[in-house]
Structure formats: C-alpha cells, structure tokens
N, C-alpha and C positions, 0 to 999 in steps of 0.2 A: 407753477414754478418752472416746469420743463419748457412751457411755451415762452416765458420770459427769457429763460436761459438760451433757448434757440434763437429768439429774436436778437438778443445781445450778440450771440455768436455770428449770426448772419450780417449784422451791421458792421462788426469788427472785421469779418472776412472781406466785406466789400471795401473797407478802408485799406486793408492789406493789398487787395488786388489792384486798387487804384494807384497805390504807391509803387507796386511792381511795374505796372504798365507805363507809368510816367517816366520811369528811369530806364526802360528797356532799350529804346532806340539809342540813347547815349552810350549805354554799355556795349551794344553791338558795334557802334562806330569806334569806340575806344579799343575794343578787342582787335578790330581789323587794323588799327593804326599801330598797335603795340602798347603793352602795358606800362612801359617806362614813362609814357606821356599821358597816362590815364588821368583825366581831370573832369570828373563828373559834376554836373550842376547839383546844387543842394536838393536832395529829394524831399518830398513831404515828410514831416515828422512822423515816424512810425508810431503805431499805437503802443500802449503799455503791454508788457508781457501777457501772453494769452495762453491759458490752459484750456484745452478743448475737452469737453465731456466726451468720453469714448463712445457714447451712444449717438452722438450727433454726426451728421455728414461732414466730410472734409471739403467738398465742393472743389475738387481739383487741386487743392493745396496739400503738399506733402506734410505729414505730421512731423517728420524729422526737421523739415525746413522751418516750421513754425516753432518747434522747440528751440531753434537756434536764437530766437529772440531773447531767450532767458539766459543771457550771459550774466554771471554774478557781478553785481555792481563794483565790488572791491577789486575786480580784475580788469575792468575797463581802463584803458590807457596805461596799463602796467608796462614796465620796461620789457621790450622784446627779448626773447630767449634766442641765443645764437648757438648753433651746434656745428661742429666741424668733425665729420666722420671720414675716415680714410680706410683703404683696404687694397688688397691685391687679388686679381682674378687670373688664375693660370691659363695658359694658352689652350689647354685641353677643355676648358669650359666654353669655348666658342660655340655659338648657336644654342647655348643654354640660357638660363635666367638666374640671376642672383638678386636676393632681396635684402636690403639694408634697413633694419628696423630702427625706429626712434619713437620716443614717448611724446605724446601730445597731451598737455595738461588741460584740465577743465577751464573753460573760458577762452580758449584760443579762437581767434576769429580770422586768422590768415596763416597760410603756410607757403613759404617761398623756398625754392630749392635751386641752387646753382651747381652744375656738374662740371668737374674738370677731370681730365685723365691724360695719361702719358701717351706721347706719339700720336696724338689725334691727327688724322689725315695723313699719317706717315706709316701706315701699317695697322693701326688700331682704329676700331670703330665700336662705339658703345651706345646702345639704345637706352631710352629713358622713359620711365612711366611711374605710376603711383597707385597704391592700394591703401584703403583706409582701415579703420579699426575692426571692420568685419572680417578681415583676413584675406590672404592671397592664395588660398587653396584653389585647385583647379575647379572650374565651374562646368562640370560635365554631367549630363543625365538629370540635372535639375533645372533651376532657372539661370538666367544670364547675369545676375547681378553681382554676387559675392561682394568684395570690397573694392571693385574697380573704380578708380577716380581719374583715370586718364592715361594717355599714351601719346608720345610724340616721336618715338623711334629715334632716328638720328637727325630729325629735322630741326631740333633746337636743344640747347644745353641748359635751359632753365624753365621753370614754370611757377605759377602762383595759383592757389586755390583759396577762394573766400566764399562767404554766403552770397555775395552780390555779383561776382564775376570770376572767371577762370581763364587761364591762358588757352589759346586754341589747342584742341586735343584733350582738354581736361574738363571735369564736370564741377560746376559751381554748386554750392549747397552747404548745408550745416556741417560744421567741423566738430565731430564728437571726440571726446577724450578717449585715450587708449593708445595702443601700439599701431602706428602707421608704418608703411614700408615704401621706400624708394625702390623701384624695379630697375635693374640694370641688365641689359641684354647684349653681351659681347657678340658682335657680328663679324668682326675680323680681329686678328691678334698677331703680333710679332711673337717669335718663340719665347721671349722673356715674359710674356703676359701683359696685363694692363694694371697699372697703378691708378686708383681713382681717389678723388676727393669730393665730398659733398658738403657744401655750405648751406645750412638750413636755418631759416629765420621763422620763428613762431611769434606772431603778433597778436595784440589784444586791443585792437582799435574798435571804437564803437561801430556797430553795424547800422548803416544809414538806409540801405535798401536791400532788396532781396531779388535774386535772379528768378525770372519767370520764363519758362520755355515758350517759344513761338513755333509750334509745329506747322509744317506745310500741310495743306488739305490733301487728303488721299484721293480726291476726285475733283475734276475740273468741270464746271458747268458748260454744257455744249454751246450755249449762246455766247459765252465769253470766248471760247475757243474759236468758233466760226467767225466771230467778228475780227479776230486778229491774226489768224493763221491762213495765209493765202493759198499755198500749194495744196493743202489738204482739202480746201473747199472744192477744188477741181476734182479731186478723187471722190468726194462725197457726191458731187453732181453727176459724174460720168459713170457711176456704178462700179468703180474699181474696188471691188469687195462684194459683199452680198448682204441681203437685208439683215439688219441688226449687227453687222460686223463692218468695221471701217479700218483703214490703214492709218497708223500714227508713226511719225518719224521720231527716233530717239537715240540716245547714247547711254550705254549701260556701265560706263567706267570713267569716272571723273573724280579728280582730287582738288582740294582747296587748301588754304593756309591752315585748316584744321588738322592736316597731317603734313605731307611734304609737298603739297602744291604751292604755287607762288601767287595765286590770285584769290581775292576774297570771294565769298559766296555770291555777293551781289554782282561782281564782274563776271563770274561764271554764268550766272543766269542771263546776263546781257548777251554774252557770246552764244548761248544756246538759242536765244531768240534770233540773233543775227544769222545763225545757221539754219533757221526755219525749222527748229525742232518742236515737236509737241510735248516731249517729255525728256527727262534724263534721270538717271539714278545717281545719287550722291554716294560715293564709295570711298571715303577716307579710310586710311589704314588703321584697323584695330580699335577704332573709337566711334562712339555714337554722338560725339559732342557737336558736330556740325548740324546734326539732325535737330538740335534744340533751337536753332535760330532761322531755319529756312523760311518759316512762315512770315518773318519780318522783312525779307528781302526779295522773295520770288514774286514775279508778276502774276496776277490772277489767272491768266490764260495758260500758264506753263505748269505742267505737272512735275513735281520733284519727288521721285520715288526714293524710298529709304533703303539704303544698302550699306554694307561694310566690306571693304577688301580685307578678308581675314588673311593676314600676312604671317604665315607659319614658317618654321625652319625646314619645311619640306615642300614648299610651293605656296602659291597664292590662290585664293578662291573668293569669289564674290558671293556673299549672302544677300539675296535680293528679295524685297517684299517684306522686310521686317516691320514690326511696330517701332515707333520713333524712340522709345526708351529702351530698346533691347540692345544687348551687347553679346558678342559671340566669342567664345574662348579660342585663343590662338596659340597658347603656350605648350605645344607638343612637338615632338620631333618627327622627322620624315619617315621613320619606320614604325610610328605608333598608329596603326590602322584602327585600333579600337577607339582611341581618343577622337580622331577626326570623324569617324562614323557617328559617334555620340553627338558631336557638335553639329554635324549635318542633319541628323534626325531631329535635333531640337529646332533647327531652322524650318525644316519641312513640317513639323507639327504645328508651327505657327502660320502655315500657309505659304512659306517662302520657298525659294529655290537656291540650289548650290551650283555654282558654275566655276569650273577650273579655268583660271586666267593664264594667258600666255604660257601654255604648258611646256613648250619646248624652248623657251628663251633661256639662253645661257650667258647673257651679258651682265648678269648680276648674281651674287651668291644667293642660293636657295630660291631663285625665281622659277626654275624649272620644276616640273611636277614629279614627285617621288611616290605619291600615293596611287591607289587604284582609281582608274577612271570610272569604274562601275558604280561608285557611290555618288557620283555627280549627276545632277539633272541635265546639265549641258556643258558645252565647251566654248570658251572664247577662242574662236579659230582665227580671228583677225584682230590684231592689236596694233592700233596706230597705223603708221605707214607700212604697207605690205612688204614682207621679207620672207626669207627662207624658213624662219621659225613658224610663220603662219602656214606656209605650205605643208610643213610636217603636221601641224595641228589639223588641217583640213583632211589630210590623208588618214590620220589616226581616227578622226571622227567618222570618215567614210567607212573604214574597216569595222568600226563599231556598229554602224547601220547595217552593213552586210551580215553581221553576226546576230542581228535581231534587236539591237538597241534602239530605243526611241529618243535618245539624247538629242537635244536641239543644239543648233549652232548660232552664235551671235558674234557681233563685233563690238569693239569698244575703243574709244580714242585713247584711253589711259591718260587723259589730259592732266598735265602738271603745269606747263607753261609753254610759250612759243619756243621752237617753231611748230610743235604739235598744235592741233586745233580741235576744239569741241566739234563733235559731229563728223569727224573723219577717222574711221568710217561711221556711217549712219546705219542703224538697224531699224527696219520698218516692221511693225507688229500689227497684225490684224486682231482687233479687239472689239468687244461690245460697247465699251465706253472708254473715255480717257480717265482711267482710274488705276491706281497701283494694283489692285486686286485683279482687274481685267487684263492689264498689260502682262502681268505675271502669268495669268491663265492662258493668254495667247502664246507665250513662250512655251508653257507646259505642253501645248498641243502642236508645237513646231510651226506655228503660224507666223513665220518671220523670214525676211530676206535682208541682205546686207548690200550696201552700195558704198563706193569709195568716198563719195562726198555728196552733199545735198543737191548738187546739180544733176545727178544721174538718177534715173528711175527705170524700173522694169515691171512688167506684169506677166507672170507665168501661170498658165492654167492648163488643165486637161479637159477634154470634152468627151463624154460617153453618153450616147443615146439622148442627146439634147441637154444633158446636165453639165454644168460647168463646175469643175472641181478645182479648188484653190490650194495654195501652198499649205501643207500641214493636214489637209483632209485626205479622205480615202475615196477611191473610185467607187468601190462597192461597199457602202456603209451598212447595208442591210444584212439579214441573216443568211441569205444565199451567197455563198462564197464564189460561185462560178460566175465569170463575167461573159456576157454575150455581146457580140458586135464589136466594131472597131473602136479604138481609142485614138484621139488626135491631140497633139500638143500645140499650144500657141504661146509664143514669146514676143512681147512687145517691148522694145528698147527705146529709151529717150535720153537725150542729153549726153551721149558719149563724147568725150573730148578728143578721142583718137580712134583710128581704125582698130577693130578688135575681132575676136573669134568667139562664137557662142558654142558651148559644149553641152550636149544633153547626155547625162550620165545616169546609169542604172546600177543596180546591185551586181549586174554582170559585167560592168565596165562601160567604156565610152560607146554611145549609140550613134552620135552624129556630131560633127564639127562643121560649122558654117561661118565663113567670113562675113563680117558686117562693117559697113562704113560708118562715118560719124553721123550720117543722116539717121533720122528715126526709122526703125525697122519693125516689121511684124513677120516673124518666122513661124513656119508650121512643120510638123513632123508626125509621122505615124508611129504609134507605140504598140508594142506587143504586150498582151496581158500576162505573159509568162514572167515579167519582171515584178519585183517586190516594191520598187519605188523608182521614181525619176526625180532628178534634181538638175539644176542648171548652174554653170559657171560661165562668166564672161571675162575673158582675159585680153589684155593688150598684146601686141605682137612680140613683146619680150617675155610673156608669161605672167606678168603682174596682174593681180586680180582687180577687176573693175566692179564686179557684182557677183553675188552667188545667192542661191536659195536653199532653204530647207526642203526636204522631200515632199512630193505628193505620193501618197501610198496607193498601191494598186491591189 
C-alpha cells in the first residue's frame, strides 16, 4: 500500500513540477513588465487536490504551497472582498513601524493592496510591506522566516500576492486564512503627521499555476567561466595569485526592480558581463524576493551571490552569503545594539558576513551608521563614485586595523540606475573557486582589493626569503613570530587613466609616496618588520581613489 501511495505521490509531484516549470518564464517576464499587464498563457490543467502522506518526501515542493491547491470549491470565483482602512500616524512615529491588520478568509487566492497617504513627496514618506498570518513579531535569535511576505519600502505604493506570482519585493505562495498585516514605515513626516488609506482587495480566482523558485547556482563550473571571461584568463595564465587561489572580479552592492532599482535582474546580469565581472551579489533592500528568480535569468558563467541590504533605521548593512530562502530582520532602531547583534550573529551562523554600507553617507535619512563597527565583519569603504564619505570610511577602517581589527574593506557600486554603473568600483577577491562560499571566505581573510573601474588592475605583494605573500596573507604564518631577513614590496599597476600617486601605508602611517604616470608601472619598496601590516592606496592628483588594497600582515 505504501509503495502504491508513494508511486502515486511521485507521479503527481512530477505533474505539478512540470506545470510550475512551464509557466515560470512567463511569470518572470510579466513580473518585470508590471502586473497591470499580466497576461499568462493558459498553463497545463493542474492535478486534483493532493493530500501528502506526512511520511513521504516533499521533493523540494513546499507543503504550504501544495495545500493551496485545496481551495474550497464553493469559494472559487466568489465576489472579491474590498476593504478600505484608514488611519493617522503621528510625527513622533517617524522611523518606527506601524502594522495595520486585516482578516483573510479561507479560500482567498489573491491579495492586492493600494496605499495612499497625505502630502506624499511634500514632506511625508511612508514605506510599505506585508506580513502574513504567522505574525509580525521580531525575528531575532531564531530563524529568519516569521510571517514576512514582502517589502518595497518607498519604491511602490501597491502590491499583489498570489500563489502563482507576486509583485517585485514580495513572496508568492499559499495564502492561508487568518490575520494578515500591511506594514507601514513612516520615513519622513510633516509636523501634522501622516494620514493613510489602504484599499485592499481579496480575490477568490481559480489558481491556474504555482510559482516555483529558480535559484542561481552557488558555484560556477570553471570550464564555463574560462570560456567566457577574458581578463581573468590572463590572470590564471600569468600566475597572478597562487596555486589553488585565483582572482575574481565582482560587485558586492546591486539593486534591481525587486527593491528600488530601475533595472530588471536580466538587464543587471547583462551589465555585469559587459563590465567583465566574474560575480556580483544581489542586495535588494530588506527582501529575498529577487533571489527566487536569478536562476532563470543569470548566464551560466556568471556567479550571482545571495545578499540583502538590511536597511535599518540606524544605518544599512549587507548580509552576504545567505541561503536563497533566508530573510534578515531589519525592524530595529539605531540605538538597539542587542537587536542588530542578534541579526548579525544569525547571518554569521549561516556562514555569511555582515558589512556596514556607506557608513558616513549623510545624503539620505538613516543612511549613516549609528551602531558599533565592532559587530561587523567588514566595511564598504567605497560606495559608487568616490567622495568625502568614502574617505571618512577608509580612515575609520584604517584606525580599526591599527587597533587590531581584522575587518575587511570592500567597494560596491550601489547600482540602482544610470548614471551609476555596475562594477564601479570593482572588488577583486582571491578565492579557491568561483563559488559563493569561497568568495565569502576570501573576504573573511582580507583577500581583496578595489579598483575604480574594470579597466584598472594592480598586483601588490611582499617578498620574504623567496616567498611571495599576497593581499590578506601574513609574512610569517608559522609558529615562530620573529622575522629574519629583509622584506620587499612590489606593486604592479595597469590601466591607469590618469597620472597618480602610489601610497604605501602601515599601522605607523605613510611609508612611501611615489608618483606614477599613466603607463604601466612596477614599484618596489623596502619594508621594516616592525610594522603590523602594509596596504596600498593609489590616488589621482586630486586625491580621488583609483585603487586600494586590504592589508598584508607582517
């Protein structure tokens, strides 16, 4: 009996999977065009409602999702329910969160919300999100799931959630009955506060297909990469690296239409290839929704790493190296050190890293960093086009190194739309393979440097007793701490667009500054073993950064 039951289950599961796969490309295309014009081709007729024996495997399909097939027949095509909810948010609630609850009856197959509020763009700004019947309690110290069903911040004023698709930023899937909540985040307010109105439509349409995630692979086969990535072939051939470790070019900070970016994931992937990147991390604000579709649009030679820009009321930080279905709590204030520490530890327990983004930016509310830097694994010291905020970030990071920190430095384009560009700046990471886990591990060990754009490259090494030491490594990695014999530094510079200066910097300060022209250069310098580390900055004649490295430890 069990074998027959299992065979029946597997046959029907295959039928479901085929239905899901057939409709997925159309759903992605429709999502990127906008849901008002969603016109899916008729999917295959779904199987009859399926009850899974709890002792049988699920084979990658969510039980909640399968349960959604069982909509009571008498409710299908029922008249939609329209709700109109209004309220007032006082000005003192700015940078807090307000949850507006509403009842979702059994059999609901779609939820659409339209947000309106007073003085929009004239002093008031109100973020938007959604939590389902599981509740909106803070998700700290446990798992990342709770009832989160999406977040769009201030990027849009409406969303739709169904079992087959959801608006960018939101999570498609089963709609269970119970109390759901619209999340409102007052970001700015006039003294009179914010009056809001929510128009909610609950639909009972037949479910014709079901959303199936398409996760990007966490590792890229080297043969695919070597066949399509020109510049890194040269690095592999000329030994720029060491056995088992190679350099890969990437961008750690990119947004799409799944938060407040203006480009589709497919277009972002195209731009990453045009910038000659080996990888980038998808970091939409406060949502994992774009992570559910990258596998359908990313080319096979491009690694798309999983990240979230955790956009809190006390600064932004990137959670890098997450699993594709993970979400990170962001609803805490800038003085809640306990909450952010719990969120960071959860990311780290999963093997990920926490990076403080643009920590000194003051060109938007709550963009600058109000938490301790000590809880972060690294700092984004270079965000987009170089400016004074970045200089402050580099200086702060350097002071942390002097005090004994091993925090790494990275850059990120923070790409949303032109005139910014994917890969400007580019962070190059030395890694054992082109995989999310190994790129993250390279960062963890400071094996990275940053260049302004893909046309610039550098190679910085130290040499001690015939051994070449690379960025992030230590001169004396053995048990004996005393260093014998001289240490020399070598810096190779390629592709500078302007004349510049190379600065060799230690924990004691500036060691050497040497002018370099646009032609390719190889510079040498003697290094004293009394220093704790050496790093390099290359600046143009105005002081703007062209390239910089993480330290080599001594």
